[in-house]
N, CA, C and O atoms as a GROMACS GRO file, in nm:
protein
  360
    1UNK      N    1  -9.168  -1.205   6.774
    1UNK     CA    2  -9.228  -1.079   6.806
    1UNK      C    3  -9.122  -0.976   6.844
    1UNK      O    4  -9.132  -0.859   6.808
    2UNK      N    5  -9.019  -1.019   6.918
    2UNK     CA    6  -8.913  -0.927   6.955
    2UNK      C    7  -8.840  -0.873   6.832
    2UNK      O    8  -8.804  -0.755   6.830
    3UNK      N    9  -8.819  -0.955   6.732
    3UNK     CA   10  -8.746  -0.910   6.614
    3UNK      C   11  -8.824  -0.802   6.540
    3UNK      O   12  -8.764  -0.710   6.484
    4UNK      N   13  -8.955  -0.812   6.538
    4UNK     CA   14  -9.032  -0.709   6.468
    4UNK      C   15  -9.026  -0.576   6.542
    4UNK      O   16  -9.027  -0.471   6.480
    5UNK      N   17  -9.018  -0.581   6.675
    5UNK     CA   18  -9.006  -0.458   6.752
    5UNK      C   19  -8.870  -0.390   6.728
    5UNK      O   20  -8.863  -0.268   6.710
    6UNK      N   21  -8.765  -0.469   6.728
    6UNK     CA   22  -8.631  -0.413   6.707
    6UNK      C   23  -8.616  -0.356   6.568
    6UNK      O   24  -8.550  -0.253   6.551
    7UNK      N   25  -8.673  -0.417   6.471
    7UNK     CA   26  -8.660  -0.368   6.335
    7UNK      C   27  -8.749  -0.247   6.308
    7UNK      O   28  -8.720  -0.169   6.217
    8UNK      N   29  -8.853  -0.230   6.384
    8UNK     CA   30  -8.942  -0.117   6.360
    8UNK      C   31  -8.893   0.011   6.427
    8UNK      O   32  -8.946   0.118   6.398
    9UNK      N   33  -8.794   0.003   6.517
    9UNK     CA   34  -8.742   0.123   6.580
    9UNK      C   35  -8.660   0.202   6.479
    9UNK      O   36  -8.592   0.146   6.393
   10UNK      N   37  -8.668   0.334   6.492
   10UNK     CA   38  -8.596   0.420   6.397
   10UNK      C   39  -8.457   0.452   6.453
   10UNK      O   40  -8.441   0.467   6.574
   11UNK      N   41  -8.360   0.462   6.365
   11UNK     CA   42  -8.224   0.492   6.406
   11UNK      C   43  -8.126   0.455   6.297
   11UNK      O   44  -8.165   0.414   6.188
   12UNK      N   45  -7.999   0.470   6.329
   12UNK     CA   46  -7.893   0.442   6.233
   12UNK      C   47  -7.818   0.317   6.275
   12UNK      O   48  -7.805   0.288   6.394
   13UNK      N   49  -7.768   0.246   6.178
   13UNK     CA   50  -7.686   0.130   6.209
   13UNK      C   51  -7.544   0.174   6.236
   13UNK      O   52  -7.505   0.286   6.204
   14UNK      N   53  -7.468   0.085   6.295
   14UNK     CA   54  -7.328   0.115   6.326
   14UNK      C   55  -7.248   0.144   6.200
   14UNK      O   56  -7.163   0.233   6.199
   15UNK      N   57  -7.275   0.071   6.094
   15UNK     CA   58  -7.204   0.091   5.966
   15UNK      C   59  -7.234   0.230   5.912
   15UNK      O   60  -7.142   0.298   5.865
   16UNK      N   61  -7.357   0.274   5.917
   16UNK     CA   62  -7.393   0.407   5.867
   16UNK      C   63  -7.322   0.516   5.947
   16UNK      O   64  -7.271   0.612   5.889
   17UNK      N   65  -7.317   0.502   6.078
   17UNK     CA   66  -7.248   0.600   6.161
   17UNK      C   67  -7.098   0.603   6.133
   17UNK      O   68  -7.039   0.711   6.128
   18UNK      N   69  -7.037   0.487   6.113
   18UNK     CA   70  -6.893   0.482   6.083
   18UNK      C   71  -6.865   0.549   5.949
   18UNK      O   72  -6.766   0.621   5.935
   19UNK      N   73  -6.950   0.526   5.850
   19UNK     CA   74  -6.930   0.586   5.718
   19UNK      C   75  -6.942   0.739   5.727
   19UNK      O   76  -6.862   0.811   5.667
   20UNK      N   77  -7.040   0.787   5.800
   20UNK     CA   78  -7.059   0.932   5.813
   20UNK      C   79  -6.941   0.995   5.885
   20UNK      O   80  -6.892   1.100   5.844
   21UNK      N   81  -6.893   0.932   5.991
   21UNK     CA   82  -6.778   0.986   6.065
   21UNK      C   83  -6.653   0.983   5.978
   21UNK      O   84  -6.573   1.076   5.983
   22UNK      N   85  -6.636   0.879   5.900
   22UNK     CA   86  -6.519   0.871   5.811
   22UNK      C   87  -6.526   0.980   5.704
   22UNK      O   88  -6.424   1.043   5.674
   23UNK      N   89  -6.643   1.004   5.647
   23UNK     CA   90  -6.657   1.110   5.547
   23UNK      C   91  -6.632   1.247   5.608
   23UNK      O   92  -6.567   1.331   5.545
   24UNK      N   93  -6.680   1.272   5.729
   24UNK     CA   94  -6.653   1.399   5.796
   24UNK      C   95  -6.503   1.416   5.822
   24UNK      O   96  -6.449   1.524   5.805
   25UNK      N   97  -6.438   1.308   5.863
   25UNK     CA   98  -6.294   1.314   5.885
   25UNK      C   99  -6.217   1.346   5.759
   25UNK      O  100  -6.121   1.424   5.763
   26UNK      N  101  -6.257   1.288   5.648
   26UNK     CA  102  -6.191   1.316   5.520
   26UNK      C  103  -6.214   1.461   5.479
   26UNK      O  104  -6.121   1.527   5.432
   27UNK      N  105  -6.334   1.510   5.495
   27UNK     CA  106  -6.363   1.650   5.459
   27UNK      C  107  -6.284   1.747   5.547
   27UNK      O  108  -6.232   1.847   5.497
   28UNK      N  109  -6.275   1.720   5.675
   28UNK     CA  110  -6.200   1.807   5.766
   28UNK      C  111  -6.051   1.804   5.733
   28UNK      O  112  -5.983   1.906   5.742
   29UNK      N  113  -6.001   1.686   5.694
   29UNK     CA  114  -5.860   1.674   5.659
   29UNK      C  115  -5.822   1.767   5.544
   29UNK      O  116  -5.713   1.823   5.543
   30UNK      N  117  -5.912   1.784   5.448
   30UNK     CA  118  -5.882   1.871   5.334
   30UNK      C  119  -5.914   2.017   5.358
   30UNK      O  120  -5.852   2.103   5.296
   31UNK      N  121  -6.008   2.048   5.446
   31UNK     CA  122  -6.048   2.188   5.463
   31UNK      C  123  -5.965   2.262   5.566
   31UNK      O  124  -5.943   2.382   5.549
   32UNK      N  125  -5.917   2.198   5.671
   32UNK     CA  126  -5.843   2.268   5.776
   32UNK      C  127  -5.712   2.327   5.724
   32UNK      O  128  -5.685   2.443   5.753
   33UNK      N  129  -5.628   2.255   5.650
   33UNK     CA  130  -5.506   2.317   5.599
   33UNK      C  131  -5.535   2.437   5.507
   33UNK      O  132  -5.463   2.537   5.513
   34UNK      N  133  -5.635   2.429   5.426
   34UNK     CA  134  -5.670   2.540   5.338
   34UNK      C  135  -5.718   2.659   5.420
   34UNK      O  136  -5.689   2.774   5.386
   35UNK      N  137  -5.791   2.633   5.526
   35UNK     CA  138  -5.841   2.738   5.613
   35UNK      C  139  -5.725   2.812   5.680
   35UNK      O  140  -5.727   2.935   5.688
   36UNK      N  141  -5.624   2.738   5.728
   36UNK     CA  142  -5.509   2.800   5.793
   36UNK      C  143  -5.426   2.882   5.695
   36UNK      O  144  -5.383   2.993   5.729
   37UNK      N  145  -5.403   2.832   5.575
   37UNK     CA  146  -5.321   2.906   5.480
   37UNK      C  147  -5.391   3.032   5.434
   37UNK      O  148  -5.324   3.130   5.400
   38UNK      N  149  -5.521   3.034   5.433
   38UNK     CA  150  -5.594   3.156   5.396
   38UNK      C  151  -5.565   3.267   5.496
   38UNK      O  152  -5.541   3.380   5.455
   39UNK      N  153  -5.568   3.238   5.624
   39UNK     CA  154  -5.540   3.340   5.724
   39UNK      C  155  -5.396   3.387   5.719
   39UNK      O  156  -5.371   3.507   5.728
   40UNK      N  157  -5.302   3.296   5.703
   40UNK     CA  158  -5.162   3.335   5.696
   40UNK      C  159  -5.131   3.412   5.569
   40UNK      O  160  -5.051   3.504   5.570
   41UNK      N  161  -5.194   3.374   5.459
   41UNK     CA  162  -5.172   3.444   5.334
   41UNK      C  163  -5.219   3.589   5.342
   41UNK      O  164  -5.155   3.677   5.285
   42UNK      N  165  -5.328   3.615   5.413
   42UNK     CA  166  -5.375   3.751   5.428
   42UNK      C  167  -5.273   3.837   5.501
   42UNK      O  168  -5.249   3.951   5.461
   43UNK      N  169  -5.211   3.784   5.607
   43UNK     CA  170  -5.109   3.859   5.679
   43UNK      C  171  -4.986   3.880   5.592
   43UNK      O  172  -4.929   3.989   5.591
   44UNK      N  173  -4.946   3.778   5.519
   44UNK     CA  174  -4.830   3.790   5.432
   44UNK      C  175  -4.857   3.890   5.320
   44UNK      O  176  -4.770   3.971   5.287
   45UNK      N  177  -4.976   3.886   5.262
   45UNK     CA  178  -5.011   3.979   5.155
   45UNK      C  179  -5.013   4.122   5.206
   45UNK      O  180  -4.967   4.213   5.137
   46UNK      N  181  -5.066   4.145   5.325
   46UNK     CA  182  -5.070   4.280   5.382
   46UNK      C  183  -4.928   4.332   5.407
   46UNK      O  184  -4.898   4.447   5.378
   47UNK      N  185  -4.842   4.246   5.460
   47UNK     CA  186  -4.703   4.286   5.485
   47UNK      C  187  -4.630   4.314   5.353
   47UNK      O  188  -4.553   4.409   5.344
   48UNK      N  189  -4.655   4.232   5.255
   48UNK     CA  190  -4.591   4.252   5.124
   48UNK      C  191  -4.636   4.382   5.061
   48UNK      O  192  -4.555   4.456   5.006
   49UNK      N  193  -4.766   4.411   5.067
   49UNK     CA  194  -4.815   4.538   5.011
   49UNK      C  195  -4.754   4.657   5.083
   49UNK      O  196  -4.717   4.755   5.019
   50UNK      N  197  -4.744   4.649   5.217
   50UNK     CA  198  -4.684   4.759   5.293
   50UNK      C  199  -4.538   4.777   5.252
   50UNK      O  200  -4.492   4.889   5.232
   51UNK      N  201  -4.467   4.667   5.241
   51UNK     CA  202  -4.325   4.671   5.205
   51UNK      C  203  -4.306   4.731   5.066
   51UNK      O  204  -4.223   4.819   5.047
   52UNK      N  205  -4.384   4.684   4.969
   52UNK     CA  206  -4.371   4.731   4.831
   52UNK      C  207  -4.407   4.878   4.818
   52UNK      O  208  -4.345   4.951   4.741
   53UNK      N  209  -4.506   4.922   4.893
   53UNK     CA  210  -4.548   5.062   4.881
   53UNK      C  211  -4.454   5.158   4.954
   53UNK      O  212  -4.441   5.273   4.913
   54UNK      N  213  -4.388   5.113   5.061
   54UNK     CA  214  -4.304   5.204   5.139
   54UNK      C  215  -4.158   5.207   5.099
   54UNK      O  216  -4.092   5.309   5.116
   55UNK      N  217  -4.105   5.098   5.047
   55UNK     CA  218  -3.961   5.094   5.017
   55UNK      C  219  -3.919   5.194   4.909
   55UNK      O  220  -3.819   5.263   4.929
   56UNK      N  221  -3.989   5.205   4.797
   56UNK     CA  222  -3.945   5.305   4.698
   56UNK      C  223  -3.949   5.448   4.752
   56UNK      O  224  -3.861   5.528   4.722
   57UNK      N  225  -4.051   5.481   4.830
   57UNK     CA  226  -4.059   5.616   4.888
   57UNK      C  227  -3.945   5.638   4.987
   57UNK      O  228  -3.888   5.747   4.992
   58UNK      N  229  -3.913   5.537   5.065
   58UNK     CA  230  -3.801   5.549   5.159
   58UNK      C  231  -3.667   5.560   5.087
   58UNK      O  232  -3.578   5.633   5.131
   59UNK      N  233  -3.654   5.491   4.978
   59UNK     CA  234  -3.530   5.498   4.900
   59UNK      C  235  -3.510   5.639   4.846
   59UNK      O  236  -3.399   5.694   4.853
   60UNK      N  237  -3.615   5.697   4.794
   60UNK     CA  238  -3.607   5.834   4.744
   60UNK      C  239  -3.580   5.933   4.856
   60UNK      O  240  -3.500   6.026   4.841
   61UNK      N  241  -3.646   5.914   4.969
   61UNK     CA  242  -3.625   6.003   5.084
   61UNK      C  243  -3.482   5.991   5.136
   61UNK      O  244  -3.422   6.090   5.177
   62UNK      N  245  -3.427   5.869   5.134
   62UNK     CA  246  -3.289   5.848   5.180
   62UNK      C  247  -3.191   5.920   5.090
   62UNK      O  248  -3.091   5.974   5.137
   63UNK      N  249  -3.218   5.922   4.958
   63UNK     CA  250  -3.130   5.991   4.866
   63UNK      C  251  -3.135   6.142   4.887
   63UNK      O  252  -3.031   6.209   4.888
   64UNK      N  253  -3.254   6.195   4.904
   64UNK     CA  254  -3.266   6.341   4.916
   64UNK      C  255  -3.217   6.392   5.052
   64UNK      O  256  -3.158   6.500   5.058
   65UNK      N  257  -3.240   6.318   5.158
   65UNK     CA  258  -3.198   6.365   5.291
   65UNK      C  259  -3.063   6.310   5.333
   65UNK      O  260  -3.011   6.346   5.439
   66UNK      N  261  -3.004   6.222   5.251
   66UNK     CA  262  -2.876   6.158   5.282
   66UNK      C  263  -2.879   6.095   5.421
   66UNK      O  264  -2.791   6.117   5.504
   67UNK      N  265  -2.982   6.016   5.443
   67UNK     CA  266  -3.002   5.948   5.571
   67UNK      C  267  -3.021   5.798   5.546
   67UNK      O  268  -3.090   5.759   5.452
   68UNK      N  269  -2.959   5.716   5.630
   68UNK     CA  270  -2.983   5.571   5.624
   68UNK      C  271  -3.113   5.538   5.696
   68UNK      O  272  -3.140   5.588   5.805
   69UNK      N  273  -3.191   5.456   5.633
   69UNK     CA  274  -3.313   5.407   5.696
   69UNK      C  275  -3.300   5.256   5.715
   69UNK      O  276  -3.257   5.185   5.624
   70UNK      N  277  -3.336   5.211   5.832
   70UNK     CA  278  -3.329   5.068   5.864
   70UNK      C  279  -3.470   5.011   5.877
   70UNK      O  280  -3.556   5.069   5.944
   71UNK      N  281  -3.491   4.898   5.814
   71UNK     CA  282  -3.618   4.827   5.828
   71UNK      C  283  -3.600   4.724   5.938
   71UNK      O  284  -3.521   4.631   5.925
   72UNK      N  285  -3.672   4.742   6.046
   72UNK     CA  286  -3.665   4.651   6.161
   72UNK      C  287  -3.780   4.552   6.154
   72UNK      O  288  -3.895   4.590   6.129
   73UNK      N  289  -3.749   4.427   6.175
   73UNK     CA  290  -3.850   4.322   6.171
   73UNK      C  291  -3.843   4.244   6.300
   73UNK      O  292  -3.738   4.190   6.336
   74UNK      N  293  -3.956   4.237   6.371
   74UNK     CA  294  -3.966   4.158   6.492
   74UNK      C  295  -4.062   4.044   6.465
   74UNK      O  296  -4.184   4.065   6.462
   75UNK      N  297  -4.009   3.924   6.446
   75UNK     CA  298  -4.091   3.809   6.411
   75UNK      C  299  -4.173   3.758   6.530
   75UNK      O  300  -4.276   3.693   6.511
   76UNK      N  301  -4.129   3.789   6.652
   76UNK     CA  302  -4.202   3.742   6.769
   76UNK      C  303  -4.339   3.805   6.782
   76UNK      O  304  -4.436   3.740   6.823
   77UNK      N  305  -4.348   3.935   6.748
   77UNK     CA  306  -4.477   4.005   6.760
   77UNK      C  307  -4.530   4.049   6.624
   77UNK      O  308  -4.627   4.125   6.618
   78UNK      N  309  -4.467   4.003   6.515
   78UNK     CA  310  -4.511   4.035   6.378
   78UNK      C  311  -4.519   4.185   6.354
   78UNK      O  312  -4.624   4.237   6.317
   79UNK      N  313  -4.409   4.254   6.375
   79UNK     CA  314  -4.404   4.398   6.355
   79UNK      C  315  -4.296   4.435   6.255
   79UNK      O  316  -4.190   4.372   6.250
   80UNK      N  317  -4.324   4.537   6.176
   80UNK     CA  318  -4.227   4.601   6.087
   80UNK      C  319  -4.226   4.749   6.121
   80UNK      O  320  -4.331   4.810   6.136
   81UNK      N  321  -4.107   4.808   6.134
   81UNK     CA  322  -4.099   4.951   6.153
   81UNK      C  323  -3.969   5.002   6.096
   81UNK      O  324  -3.876   4.926   6.071
   82UNK      N  325  -3.964   5.132   6.076
   82UNK     CA  326  -3.850   5.196   6.010
   82UNK      C  327  -3.785   5.293   6.108
   82UNK      O  328  -3.854   5.370   6.174
   83UNK      N  329  -3.652   5.288   6.115
   83UNK     CA  330  -3.577   5.386   6.194
   83UNK      C  331  -3.478   5.455   6.103
   83UNK      O  332  -3.435   5.399   6.002
   84UNK      N  333  -3.442   5.577   6.139
   84UNK     CA  334  -3.349   5.655   6.057
   84UNK      C  335  -3.224   5.686   6.138
   84UNK      O  336  -3.228   5.702   6.259
   85UNK      N  337  -3.112   5.692   6.064
   85UNK     CA  338  -2.987   5.737   6.127
   85UNK      C  339  -2.913   5.820   6.023
   85UNK      O  340  -2.932   5.800   5.903
   86UNK      N  341  -2.829   5.912   6.068
   86UNK     CA  342  -2.756   5.999   5.975
   86UNK      C  343  -2.653   5.923   5.896
   86UNK      O  344  -2.586   5.835   5.949
   87UNK      N  345  -2.641   5.956   5.766
   87UNK     CA  346  -2.540   5.896   5.681
   87UNK      C  347  -2.405   5.959   5.710
   87UNK      O  348  -2.396   6.080   5.727
   88UNK      N  349  -2.300   5.880   5.717
   88UNK     CA  350  -2.168   5.940   5.734
   88UNK      C  351  -2.125   6.010   5.604
   88UNK      O  352  -2.158   5.965   5.494
   89UNK      N  353  -2.051   6.119   5.618
   89UNK     CA  354  -2.002   6.191   5.500
   89UNK      C  355  -1.892   6.110   5.432
   89UNK      O  356  -1.806   6.050   5.497
   90UNK      N  357  -1.896   6.110   5.300
   90UNK     CA  358  -1.795   6.036   5.225
   90UNK      C  359  -1.705   6.132   5.151
   90UNK      O  360  -1.612   6.089   5.082
   0.00000   0.00000   0.00000
C-alpha cells in the first residue's frame, strides 16, 4: 500500500532534475559569452564610427589652420578627446 502512495504523488525524479540543470548549464555556457561580446562590440563600433568620421575632418582642419591636433585616449574611463596645439614654423 505504501508503494502505491509514493508512486501516485506528482513530482520529478532526481534524474530528470539533473538533466534539466545540465541542459540549462550548457545553454548558459553558450549564451553568456555571446551576450558580453554584443555589449562590447557596440561600444567598439561607436568609437570606430566616431574615429572614422572625425579624423578626415581634423586632418583637413590641421592642414588649413597649420595646427597639430592630438587624439587623447583614456582607457580607464573610456574617453576620446581632441586637443590642439600650434604647429612650429618650418
